C-alpha positions as CSV (number, residue, x, y, z in Angstrom):
1,M,92.5,83.7,141.6
2,H,96.0,82.5,140.7
3,V,98.7,84.9,139.8
4,R,100.4,83.6,136.5
5,H,103.9,83.1,137.0
6,R,106.7,81.8,134.4
7,K,106.6,78.3,135.9
8,G,102.8,78.0,136.5
9,F,100.2,79.5,138.6
10,Y,100.6,80.5,142.3
11,P,96.9,80.7,144.3
12,L,96.3,84.3,146.1
13,P,95.4,83.4,149.7
14,P,91.7,83.4,150.4
15,A,91.6,86.0,153.2
16,L,93.4,88.4,150.5
17,M,90.9,87.2,147.6
18,R,88.0,87.8,149.9
19,E,89.1,91.3,151.0
20,I,89.6,91.7,147.2
21,D,85.9,90.7,146.3
22,E,84.7,92.5,149.2
23,L,85.8,95.9,147.4
24,V,84.5,94.6,143.9
25,E,81.0,94.0,145.2
26,N,80.9,97.4,147.2
27,G,81.6,99.1,143.7
28,E,85.0,100.4,144.6
29,F,86.3,98.4,141.7
30,L,84.9,96.7,138.6
31,S,86.9,93.7,138.7
32,R,89.2,91.7,140.4
33,S,91.5,92.6,137.5
34,E,91.1,96.1,138.2
35,F,91.8,95.9,141.5
36,I,95.2,94.0,141.1
37,K,96.2,96.7,138.2
38,E,95.1,99.7,140.6
39,A,97.3,98.1,143.4
40,V,100.6,97.4,141.3
41,R,100.4,100.7,139.9
42,F,99.8,102.1,143.3
43,F,102.6,100.1,144.5
44,F,104.9,101.5,141.9
45,L,104.0,105.2,142.6
46,H,104.8,104.9,146.4
47,Y,108.0,102.4,146.6
48,E,110.8,104.0,147.9
49,S,112.5,101.0,149.7
50,P,111.8,97.7,151.5
51,E,112.1,99.6,155.1
52,E,110.2,102.5,153.7
53,L,107.3,100.1,152.4
54,W,107.0,98.1,155.7
55,E,106.4,101.1,157.8
56,K,103.8,102.3,155.8
57,Y,102.3,98.8,155.5
58,K,102.4,99.1,159.4
59,L,100.8,102.3,159.7
60,L,98.1,101.5,157.2
61,A,97.3,98.2,158.5
62,K,96.3,99.2,162.1
63,G,92.9,100.4,160.8
64,R,91.9,97.6,158.5
65,K,91.6,93.8,159.0
66,I,94.2,92.3,156.6
67,P,95.3,88.8,155.8
68,S,97.6,86.9,158.1
69,E,101.2,86.9,157.2
70,E,101.4,83.3,156.9
71,E,98.5,83.5,154.6
72,I,100.3,86.1,152.3
73,E,103.7,85.0,152.8
74,K,104.5,81.7,151.2
75,P,103.1,82.6,147.7
76,L,105.1,85.5,147.9
77,E,108.0,84.1,149.0
78,E,107.7,81.4,146.0
79,V,107.2,84.4,143.0
80,D,110.0,85.8,145.0
81,E,112.6,82.7,144.3
82,E,111.3,82.2,141.2
83,W,112.0,85.6,140.2
84,K,115.4,85.6,141.4
85,R,116.0,82.4,139.6
86,S,114.8,83.7,136.5
87,R,116.9,87.0,136.9
88,S,119.9,84.7,137.2
89,S,119.7,82.9,134.2
């Protein structure tokens, strides 16, 4: 799956996609897109600050197998940079 972005598409890390697919296969979500919509909704409901978000992430991550930072970081940095460029123009 790819995240649509103003300048194109960015692939989601394979480990993250496996986690999402597992949730869909277990019937916790109807589809990948439903999961993503719910994840974004959850994020906006709970977002307070970057520091607070990171602390919550660390607490939640202790009990779950999650993709490595390297697998997640690069696509997110690319999207972040593009977002910053689009906001400054």
